[in-house]
A tleap script that builds the chain and sets N, CA, C and O, in Angstrom:
source leaprc.protein.ff14SB
mol = sequence {
  NMET ALA GLU LEU GLY GLY ASN TYR ASP ILE
  ILE ALA ASP SER ARG ILE GLU ILE GLU MET
  CYS ARG LEU LEU VAL TYR LYS ALA ALA TYR
  LEU MET ASP THR ILE GLY ASN LYS ALA ALA
  ARG GLY ALA ILE SER GLN ILE LYS VAL ALA
  VAL PRO ASN MET ALA LEU ARG VAL ILE ASP
  ARG ALA ILE GLN MET HIE GLY ALA ALA GLY
  VAL SER GLN ASP PHE PRO LEU ALA ALA LEU
  TRP THR SER GLN ARG THR LEU ARG LEU ALA
  ASP GLY PRO ASP GLU VAL HIE ARG ARG VAL
  ILE ALA ARG LYS GLU LEU ALA LYS CLYS
}
set mol.1.N position { 0.818 -1.185 0.000 }
set mol.1.CA position { 0.000 0.000 0.000 }
set mol.1.C position { 0.872 1.264 0.000 }
set mol.1.O position { 0.536 2.256 -0.646 }
set mol.2.N position { 1.978 1.218 0.720 }
set mol.2.CA position { 2.845 2.395 0.797 }
set mol.2.C position { 3.396 2.787 -0.564 }
set mol.2.O position { 3.682 3.960 -0.804 }
set mol.3.N position { 3.545 1.826 -1.446 }
set mol.3.CA position { 4.139 2.067 -2.762 }
set mol.3.C position { 3.174 2.733 -3.744 }
set mol.3.O position { 3.604 3.204 -4.797 }
set mol.4.N position { 1.899 2.780 -3.426 }
set mol.4.CA position { 0.895 3.292 -4.360 }
set mol.4.C position { 0.853 4.813 -4.385 }
set mol.4.O position { 0.926 5.463 -3.341 }
set mol.5.N position { 0.736 5.372 -5.578 }
set mol.5.CA position { 0.493 6.804 -5.762 }
set mol.5.C position { 1.343 7.695 -4.892 }
set mol.5.O position { 2.560 7.529 -4.817 }
set mol.6.N position { 0.706 8.635 -4.239 }
set mol.6.CA position { 1.393 9.613 -3.406 }
set mol.6.C position { 1.466 9.205 -1.950 }
set mol.6.O position { 1.601 10.060 -1.075 }
set mol.7.N position { 1.380 7.919 -1.676 }
set mol.7.CA position { 1.355 7.478 -0.281 }
set mol.7.C position { 2.655 7.760 0.461 }
set mol.7.O position { 2.636 7.955 1.677 }
set mol.8.N position { 3.784 7.785 -0.245 }
set mol.8.CA position { 5.036 8.166 0.412 }
set mol.8.C position { 4.913 9.573 0.996 }
set mol.8.O position { 5.332 9.826 2.126 }
set mol.9.N position { 4.337 10.476 0.219 }
set mol.9.CA position { 4.156 11.851 0.695 }
set mol.9.C position { 3.233 11.890 1.907 }
set mol.9.O position { 3.490 12.621 2.864 }
set mol.10.N position { 2.170 11.112 1.866 }
set mol.10.CA position { 1.213 11.077 2.977 }
set mol.10.C position { 1.898 10.566 4.245 }
set mol.10.O position { 1.722 11.126 5.327 }
set mol.11.N position { 2.672 9.507 4.096 }
set mol.11.CA position { 3.382 8.940 5.248 }
set mol.11.C position { 4.411 9.936 5.778 }
set mol.11.O position { 4.524 10.126 6.989 }
set mol.12.N position { 5.153 10.566 4.885 }
set mol.12.CA position { 6.166 11.544 5.303 }
set mol.12.C position { 5.527 12.736 6.001 }
set mol.12.O position { 6.010 13.173 7.046 }
set mol.13.N position { 4.445 13.268 5.433 }
set mol.13.CA position { 3.761 14.404 6.055 }
set mol.13.C position { 3.256 14.044 7.448 }
set mol.13.O position { 3.344 14.849 8.375 }
set mol.14.N position { 2.733 12.843 7.588 }
set mol.14.CA position { 2.235 12.406 8.893 }
set mol.14.C position { 3.374 12.313 9.901 }
set mol.14.O position { 3.230 12.766 11.037 }
set mol.15.N position { 4.499 11.737 9.504 }
set mol.15.CA position { 5.649 11.628 10.412 }
set mol.15.C position { 6.143 13.006 10.822 }
set mol.15.O position { 6.460 13.224 11.992 }
set mol.16.N position { 6.214 13.937 9.880 }
set mol.16.CA position { 6.671 15.297 10.180 }
set mol.16.C position { 5.756 15.950 11.208 }
set mol.16.O position { 6.233 16.546 12.174 }
set mol.17.N position { 4.451 15.844 11.008 }
set mol.17.CA position { 3.497 16.453 11.943 }
set mol.17.C position { 3.578 15.812 13.323 }
set mol.17.O position { 3.488 16.505 14.336 }
set mol.18.N position { 3.747 14.493 13.369 }
set mol.18.CA position { 3.872 13.807 14.657 }
set mol.18.C position { 5.097 14.318 15.402 }
set mol.18.O position { 5.023 14.593 16.600 }
set mol.19.N position { 6.220 14.446 14.708 }
set mol.19.CA position { 7.449 14.920 15.355 }
set mol.19.C position { 7.333 16.375 15.802 }
set mol.19.O position { 7.842 16.736 16.863 }
set mol.20.N position { 6.673 17.211 15.008 }
set mol.20.CA position { 6.481 18.611 15.415 }
set mol.20.C position { 5.674 18.674 16.709 }
set mol.20.O position { 6.009 19.428 17.623 }
set mol.21.N position { 4.622 17.885 16.780 }
set mol.21.CA position { 3.800 17.881 17.991 }
set mol.21.C position { 4.554 17.285 19.173 }
set mol.21.O position { 4.410 17.746 20.305 }
set mol.22.N position { 5.353 16.265 18.907 }
set mol.22.CA position { 6.152 15.665 19.981 }
set mol.22.C position { 7.082 16.719 20.593 }
set mol.22.O position { 7.208 16.803 21.815 }
set mol.23.N position { 7.725 17.512 19.753 }
set mol.23.CA position { 8.615 18.558 20.258 }
set mol.23.C position { 7.845 19.622 21.030 }
set mol.23.O position { 8.341 20.141 22.030 }
set mol.24.N position { 6.656 19.946 20.582 }
set mol.24.CA position { 5.825 20.918 21.298 }
set mol.24.C position { 5.443 20.379 22.679 }
set mol.24.O position { 5.417 21.131 23.653 }
set mol.25.N position { 5.150 19.094 22.763 }
set mol.25.CA position { 4.835 18.472 24.053 }
set mol.25.C position { 6.062 18.491 24.964 }
set mol.25.O position { 5.949 18.803 26.150 }
set mol.26.N position { 7.236 18.158 24.414 }
set mol.26.CA position { 8.461 18.205 25.215 }
set mol.26.C position { 8.719 19.614 25.744 }
set mol.26.O position { 9.116 19.787 26.896 }
set mol.27.N position { 8.491 20.617 24.898 }
set mol.27.CA position { 8.699 22.002 25.330 }
set mol.27.C position { 7.744 22.356 26.462 }
set mol.27.O position { 8.151 22.956 27.457 }
set mol.28.N position { 6.476 21.988 26.313 }
set mol.28.CA position { 5.497 22.286 27.357 }
set mol.28.C position { 5.870 21.578 28.659 }
set mol.28.O position { 5.768 22.166 29.735 }
set mol.29.N position { 6.299 20.325 28.566 }
set mol.29.CA position { 6.698 19.582 29.765 }
set mol.29.C position { 7.904 20.239 30.432 }
set mol.29.O position { 7.961 20.351 31.657 }
set mol.30.N position { 8.865 20.670 29.621 }
set mol.30.CA position { 10.041 21.355 30.161 }
set mol.30.C position { 9.630 22.640 30.884 }
set mol.30.O position { 10.095 22.914 31.990 }
set mol.31.N position { 8.758 23.420 30.254 }
set mol.31.CA position { 8.303 24.659 30.877 }
set mol.31.C position { 7.541 24.378 32.168 }
set mol.31.O position { 7.698 25.101 33.153 }
set mol.32.N position { 6.728 23.348 32.167 }
set mol.32.CA position { 5.997 22.992 33.385 }
set mol.32.C position { 6.963 22.626 34.504 }
set mol.32.O position { 6.750 22.994 35.659 }
set mol.33.N position { 8.018 21.906 34.164 }
set mol.33.CA position { 9.015 21.502 35.162 }
set mol.33.C position { 9.857 22.668 35.659 }
set mol.33.O position { 10.261 22.688 36.822 }
set mol.34.N position { 10.126 23.642 34.788 }
set mol.34.CA position { 11.061 24.710 35.154 }
set mol.34.C position { 10.386 25.983 35.650 }
set mol.34.O position { 10.895 26.627 36.568 }
set mol.35.N position { 9.257 26.358 35.067 }
set mol.35.CA position { 8.618 27.613 35.483 }
set mol.35.C position { 7.226 27.411 36.068 }
set mol.35.O position { 6.609 28.366 36.541 }
set mol.36.N position { 6.731 26.193 36.041 }
set mol.36.CA position { 5.441 25.889 36.650 }
set mol.36.C position { 4.301 25.834 35.647 }
set mol.36.O position { 4.381 26.378 34.545 }
set mol.37.N position { 3.247 25.165 36.062 }
set mol.37.CA position { 2.102 24.945 35.179 }
set mol.37.C position { 1.409 26.238 34.763 }
set mol.37.O position { 1.023 26.399 33.605 }
set mol.38.N position { 1.254 27.147 35.704 }
set mol.38.CA position { 0.546 28.389 35.381 }
set mol.38.C position { 1.309 29.196 34.336 }
set mol.38.O position { 0.714 29.713 33.390 }
set mol.39.N position { 2.609 29.304 34.504 }
set mol.39.CA position { 3.424 30.065 33.557 }
set mol.39.C position { 3.530 29.365 32.205 }
set mol.39.O position { 3.782 30.012 31.189 }
set mol.40.N position { 3.342 28.057 32.189 }
set mol.40.CA position { 3.430 27.289 30.940 }
set mol.40.C position { 2.077 27.154 30.252 }
set mol.40.O position { 1.937 26.386 29.301 }
set mol.41.N position { 1.088 27.890 30.723 }
set mol.41.CA position { -0.281 27.733 30.220 }
set mol.41.C position { -0.392 27.928 28.709 }
set mol.41.O position { -1.150 27.217 28.050 }
set mol.42.N position { 0.345 28.872 28.160 }
set mol.42.CA position { 0.301 29.100 26.715 }
set mol.42.C position { 0.776 27.884 25.935 }
set mol.42.O position { 0.157 27.492 24.946 }
set mol.43.N position { 1.877 27.288 26.385 }
set mol.43.CA position { 2.408 26.091 25.720 }
set mol.43.C position { 1.464 24.910 25.884 }
set mol.43.O position { 1.300 24.110 24.964 }
set mol.44.N position { 0.847 24.802 27.046 }
set mol.44.CA position { -0.121 23.727 27.279 }
set mol.44.C position { -1.316 23.892 26.348 }
set mol.44.O position { -1.803 22.913 25.782 }
set mol.45.N position { -1.787 25.117 26.190 }
set mol.45.CA position { -2.905 25.371 25.273 }
set mol.45.C position { -2.520 25.042 23.838 }
set mol.45.O position { -3.343 24.541 23.071 }
set mol.46.N position { -1.279 25.320 23.474 }
set mol.46.CA position { -0.826 24.991 22.117 }
set mol.46.C position { -0.912 23.494 21.856 }
set mol.46.O position { -1.358 23.076 20.787 }
set mol.47.N position { -0.490 22.682 22.822 }
set mol.47.CA position { -0.555 21.239 22.580 }
set mol.47.C position { -1.992 20.740 22.608 }
set mol.47.O position { -2.320 19.764 21.933 }
set mol.48.N position { -2.855 21.398 23.381 }
set mol.48.CA position { -4.261 20.983 23.420 }
set mol.48.C position { -4.972 21.259 22.103 }
set mol.48.O position { -5.996 20.641 21.811 }
set mol.49.N position { -4.442 22.177 21.310 }
set mol.49.CA position { -4.991 22.423 19.968 }
set mol.49.C position { -4.254 21.575 18.937 }
set mol.49.O position { -4.879 20.896 18.123 }
set mol.50.N position { -2.937 21.616 18.974 }
set mol.50.CA position { -2.134 21.011 17.907 }
set mol.50.C position { -2.193 19.484 17.874 }
set mol.50.O position { -2.362 18.898 16.805 }
set mol.51.N position { -2.059 18.844 19.014 }
set mol.51.CA position { -1.941 17.383 19.030 }
set mol.51.C position { -3.226 16.677 18.591 }
set mol.51.O position { -3.161 15.800 17.729 }
set mol.52.N position { -4.385 17.022 19.146 }
set mol.52.CA position { -5.602 16.341 18.677 }
set mol.52.C position { -5.897 16.597 17.199 }
set mol.52.O position { -6.363 15.699 16.497 }
set mol.53.N position { -5.631 17.811 16.724 }
set mol.53.CA position { -5.854 18.106 15.305 }
set mol.53.C position { -4.893 17.322 14.421 }
set mol.53.O position { -5.278 16.834 13.358 }
set mol.54.N position { -3.645 17.203 14.860 }
set mol.54.CA position { -2.678 16.409 14.111 }
set mol.54.C position { -3.113 14.954 14.052 }
set mol.54.O position { -3.044 14.325 12.996 }
set mol.55.N position { -3.559 14.419 15.176 }
set mol.55.CA position { -3.987 13.018 15.211 }
set mol.55.C position { -5.151 12.782 14.253 }
set mol.55.O position { -5.196 11.762 13.565 }
set mol.56.N position { -6.086 13.721 14.209 }
set mol.56.CA position { -7.207 13.592 13.267 }
set mol.56.C position { -6.724 13.596 11.827 }
set mol.56.O position { -7.212 12.818 11.007 }
set mol.57.N position { -5.767 14.466 11.510 }
set mol.57.CA position { -5.246 14.509 10.139 }
set mol.57.C position { -4.534 13.208 9.774 }
set mol.57.O position { -4.688 12.707 8.660 }
set mol.58.N position { -3.764 12.664 10.702 }
set mol.58.CA position { -3.049 11.413 10.442 }
set mol.58.C position { -4.046 10.272 10.230 }
set mol.58.O position { -3.896 9.479 9.301 }
set mol.59.N position { -5.054 10.191 11.086 }
set mol.59.CA position { -6.072 9.147 10.932 }
set mol.59.C position { -6.829 9.335 9.627 }
set mol.59.O position { -7.111 8.363 8.926 }
set mol.60.N position { -7.158 10.575 9.299 }
set mol.60.CA position { -7.877 10.851 8.053 }
set mol.60.C position { -7.056 10.416 6.840 }
set mol.60.O position { -7.598 9.857 5.887 }
set mol.61.N position { -5.754 10.672 6.878 }
set mol.61.CA position { -4.889 10.239 5.776 }
set mol.61.C position { -4.860 8.713 5.670 }
set mol.61.O position { -4.867 8.159 4.571 }
set mol.62.N position { -4.827 8.047 6.816 }
set mol.62.CA position { -4.832 6.579 6.802 }
set mol.62.C position { -6.135 6.054 6.212 }
set mol.62.O position { -6.131 5.088 5.449 }
set mol.63.N position { -7.247 6.689 6.564 }
set mol.63.CA position { -8.539 6.310 5.983 }
set mol.63.C position { -8.491 6.491 4.473 }
set mol.63.O position { -8.931 5.619 3.724 }
set mol.64.N position { -7.960 7.619 4.028 }
set mol.64.CA position { -7.864 7.900 2.595 }
set mol.64.C position { -7.019 6.843 1.881 }
set mol.64.O position { -7.370 6.394 0.790 }
set mol.65.N position { -5.924 6.456 2.494 }
set mol.65.CA position { -5.055 5.449 1.889 }
set mol.65.C position { -5.749 4.093 1.769 }
set mol.65.O position { -5.487 3.340 0.831 }
set mol.66.N position { -6.628 3.786 2.712 }
set mol.66.CA position { -7.328 2.502 2.697 }
set mol.66.C position { -8.577 2.517 1.822 }
set mol.66.O position { -9.185 1.472 1.590 }
set mol.67.N position { -8.958 3.686 1.338 }
set mol.67.CA position { -10.151 3.774 0.493 }
set mol.67.C position { -11.402 3.419 1.279 }
set mol.67.O position { -11.499 3.720 2.469 }
set mol.68.N position { -12.353 2.784 0.620 }
set mol.68.CA position { -13.621 2.435 1.267 }
set mol.68.C position { -13.409 1.525 2.474 }
set mol.68.O position { -14.182 1.570 3.431 }
set mol.69.N position { -12.372 0.708 2.431 }
set mol.69.CA position { -12.089 -0.180 3.564 }
set mol.69.C position { -11.747 0.615 4.822 }
set mol.69.O position { -11.934 0.124 5.935 }
set mol.70.N position { -11.247 1.837 4.650 }
set mol.70.CA position { -10.874 2.666 5.791 }
set mol.70.C position { -12.032 3.043 6.681 }
set mol.70.O position { -11.837 3.333 7.861 }
set mol.71.N position { -13.238 3.044 6.137 }
set mol.71.CA position { -14.416 3.372 6.943 }
set mol.71.C position { -15.260 2.132 7.232 }
set mol.71.O position { -16.373 2.237 7.746 }
set mol.72.N position { -14.727 0.972 6.900 }
set mol.72.CA position { -15.451 -0.276 7.173 }
set mol.72.C position { -15.093 -0.779 8.569 }
set mol.72.O position { -14.240 -0.210 9.252 }
set mol.73.N position { -15.748 -1.834 8.970 }
set mol.73.CA position { -15.453 -2.457 10.261 }
set mol.73.C position { -14.212 -3.352 10.198 }
set mol.73.O position { -13.787 -3.904 11.213 }
set mol.74.N position { -13.636 -3.492 9.002 }
set mol.74.CA position { -12.451 -4.335 8.845 }
set mol.74.C position { -11.199 -3.699 9.443 }
set mol.74.O position { -10.246 -4.398 9.787 }
set mol.75.N position { -11.204 -2.381 9.564 }
set mol.75.CA position { -10.076 -1.647 10.125 }
set mol.75.C position { -10.597 -0.745 11.244 }
set mol.75.O position { -11.754 -0.325 11.202 }
set mol.76.N position { -9.773 -0.445 12.233 }
set mol.76.CA position { -10.239 0.389 13.352 }
set mol.76.C position { -10.217 1.890 13.057 }
set mol.76.O position { -10.466 2.690 13.960 }
set mol.77.N position { -9.931 2.283 11.838 }
set mol.77.CA position { -9.691 3.700 11.537 }
set mol.77.C position { -10.904 4.583 11.785 }
set mol.77.O position { -10.766 5.662 12.361 }
set mol.78.N position { -12.083 4.154 11.368 }
set mol.78.CA position { -13.285 4.976 11.567 }
set mol.78.C position { -13.564 5.165 13.055 }
set mol.78.O position { -13.918 6.262 13.488 }
set mol.79.N position { -13.407 4.105 13.833 }
set mol.79.CA position { -13.617 4.209 15.279 }
set mol.79.C position { -12.550 5.093 15.921 }
set mol.79.O position { -12.849 5.861 16.835 }
set mol.80.N position { -11.316 4.989 15.450 }
set mol.80.CA position { -10.249 5.862 15.955 }
set mol.80.C position { -10.562 7.323 15.679 }
set mol.80.O position { -10.387 8.176 16.549 }
set mol.81.N position { -11.028 7.611 14.457 }
set mol.81.CA position { -11.347 8.989 14.090 }
set mol.81.C position { -12.455 9.529 14.988 }
set mol.81.O position { -12.373 10.656 15.476 }
set mol.82.N position { -13.494 8.718 15.205 }
set mol.82.CA position { -14.621 9.148 16.036 }
set mol.82.C position { -14.181 9.426 17.467 }
set mol.82.O position { -14.555 10.449 18.039 }
set mol.83.N position { -13.399 8.534 18.046 }
set mol.83.CA position { -12.967 8.747 19.431 }
set mol.83.C position { -12.014 9.929 19.535 }
set mol.83.O position { -12.067 10.683 20.506 }
set mol.84.N position { -11.148 10.098 18.549 }
set mol.84.CA position { -10.216 11.228 18.564 }
set mol.84.C position { -10.954 12.551 18.415 }
set mol.84.O position { -10.600 13.538 19.060 }
set mol.85.N position { -11.968 12.576 17.577 }
set mol.85.CA position { -12.751 13.808 17.395 }
set mol.85.C position { -13.444 14.189 18.696 }
set mol.85.O position { -13.535 15.370 19.031 }
set mol.86.N position { -13.927 13.202 19.424 }
set mol.86.CA position { -14.575 13.449 20.710 }
set mol.86.C position { -13.573 13.994 21.723 }
set mol.86.O position { -13.911 14.870 22.519 }
set mol.87.N position { -12.351 13.485 21.698 }
set mol.87.CA position { -11.323 13.956 22.632 }
set mol.87.C position { -10.999 15.431 22.447 }
set mol.87.O position { -10.580 16.098 23.393 }
set mol.88.N position { -11.189 15.944 21.237 }
set mol.88.CA position { -10.915 17.368 20.999 }
set mol.88.C position { -11.809 18.253 21.852 }
set mol.88.O position { -11.476 19.410 22.105 }
set mol.89.N position { -12.933 17.726 22.295 }
set mol.89.CA position { -13.857 18.509 23.108 }
set mol.89.C position { -13.675 18.266 24.602 }
set mol.89.O position { -14.237 18.996 25.418 }
set mol.90.N position { -12.903 17.256 24.968 }
set mol.90.CA position { -12.799 16.832 26.362 }
set mol.90.C position { -12.292 17.937 27.286 }
set mol.90.O position { -12.785 18.072 28.406 }
set mol.91.N position { -11.342 18.709 26.851 }
set mol.91.CA position { -10.772 19.755 27.701 }
set mol.91.C position { -11.137 21.142 27.185 }
set mol.91.O position { -10.372 22.093 27.343 }
set mol.92.N position { -12.289 21.249 26.580 }
set mol.92.CA position { -12.740 22.524 26.039 }
set mol.92.C position { -12.464 22.609 24.554 }
set mol.92.O position { -11.531 21.983 24.051 }
set mol.93.N position { -13.267 23.377 23.858 }
set mol.93.CA position { -13.091 23.494 22.407 }
set mol.93.C position { -11.802 24.237 22.052 }
set mol.93.O position { -11.253 24.987 22.859 }
set mol.94.N position { -11.340 24.009 20.835 }
set mol.94.CA position { -10.101 24.638 20.363 }
set mol.94.C position { -10.133 26.155 20.506 }
set mol.94.O position { -9.111 26.777 20.794 }
set mol.95.N position { -11.297 26.741 20.305 }
set mol.95.CA position { -11.403 28.204 20.354 }
set mol.95.C position { -10.987 28.754 21.714 }
set mol.95.O position { -10.380 29.822 21.789 }
set mol.96.N position { -11.307 28.038 22.783 }
set mol.96.CA position { -10.916 28.472 24.129 }
set mol.96.C position { -9.393 28.468 24.249 }
set mol.96.O position { -8.807 29.420 24.764 }
set mol.97.N position { -8.765 27.419 23.782 }
set mol.97.CA position { -7.303 27.322 23.869 }
set mol.97.C position { -6.626 28.333 22.944 }
set mol.97.O position { -5.589 28.898 23.289 }
set mol.98.N position { -7.206 28.554 21.786 }
set mol.98.CA position { -6.648 29.565 20.871 }
set mol.98.C position { -6.723 30.960 21.489 }
set mol.98.O position { -5.826 31.779 21.291 }
set mol.99.N position { -7.782 31.227 22.230 }
set mol.99.CA position { -7.912 32.520 22.901 }
set mol.99.C position { -6.788 32.690 23.928 }
set mol.99.O position { -6.202 33.767 24.031 }
set mol.100.N position { -6.492 31.643 24.677 }
set mol.100.CA position { -5.395 31.694 25.652 }
set mol.100.C position { -4.074 31.970 24.935 }
set mol.100.O position { -3.287 32.809 25.373 }
set mol.101.N position { -3.838 31.263 23.837 }
set mol.101.CA position { -2.598 31.440 23.065 }
set mol.101.C position { -2.489 32.874 22.557 }
set mol.101.O position { -1.439 33.504 22.683 }
set mol.102.N position { -3.563 33.382 21.989 }
set mol.102.CA position { -3.551 34.745 21.442 }
set mol.102.C position { -3.313 35.777 22.538 }
set mol.102.O position { -2.552 36.724 22.343 }
set mol.103.N position { -3.951 35.602 23.675 }
set mol.103.CA position { -3.754 36.553 24.780 }
set mol.103.C position { -2.305 36.555 25.250 }
set mol.103.O position { -1.741 37.612 25.534 }
set mol.104.N position { -1.705 35.374 25.333 }
set mol.104.CA position { -0.292 35.291 25.731 }
set mol.104.C position { 0.598 36.004 24.714 }
set mol.104.O position { 1.536 36.706 25.090 }
set mol.105.N position { 0.303 35.825 23.428 }
set mol.105.CA position { 1.091 36.482 22.379 }
set mol.105.C position { 0.933 37.993 22.443 }
set mol.105.O position { 1.915 38.729 22.342 }
set mol.106.N position { -0.287 38.452 22.608 }
set mol.106.CA position { -0.534 39.893 22.648 }
set mol.106.C position { 0.050 40.538 23.901 }
set mol.106.O position { 0.378 41.725 23.891 }
set mol.107.N position { 0.180 39.772 24.969 }
set mol.107.CA position { 0.756 40.299 26.206 }
set mol.107.C position { 2.268 40.493 26.100 }
set mol.107.O position { 2.864 41.148 26.955 }
set mol.108.N position { 2.888 39.942 25.075 }
set mol.108.CA position { 4.342 40.057 24.906 }
set mol.108.C position { 4.776 41.425 24.410 }
set mol.108.O position { 5.972 41.710 24.372 }
set mol.109.N position { 3.845 42.267 24.035 }
set mol.109.CA position { 4.197 43.586 23.483 }
set mol.109.C position { 5.065 44.381 24.412 }
set mol.109.O position { 5.443 45.507 24.090 }
savepdb mol mol.pdb
quit
């Protein structure tokens, strides 16, 4: 399956996004350890937006690669997408976290 069409690009893009989010999580964890959770709130909000959205994109690409089988019961992809989409709401909608991020950025003036 990896050899078909543009699947190399899809796999590469997914790996790149996963690594970007991993580094963002490491940064947030470092800030939490060094300056405390309250001061790291902006970084925490960034991961609460970036990571779930990245996971949805990766799952969506996997569904696309599998074609109609990707949404069948033969693969767990449709169920993964549904549960991941629900998790995006678990700690508040993205808009709330984006507001925190924007306020932190604007406060840097």
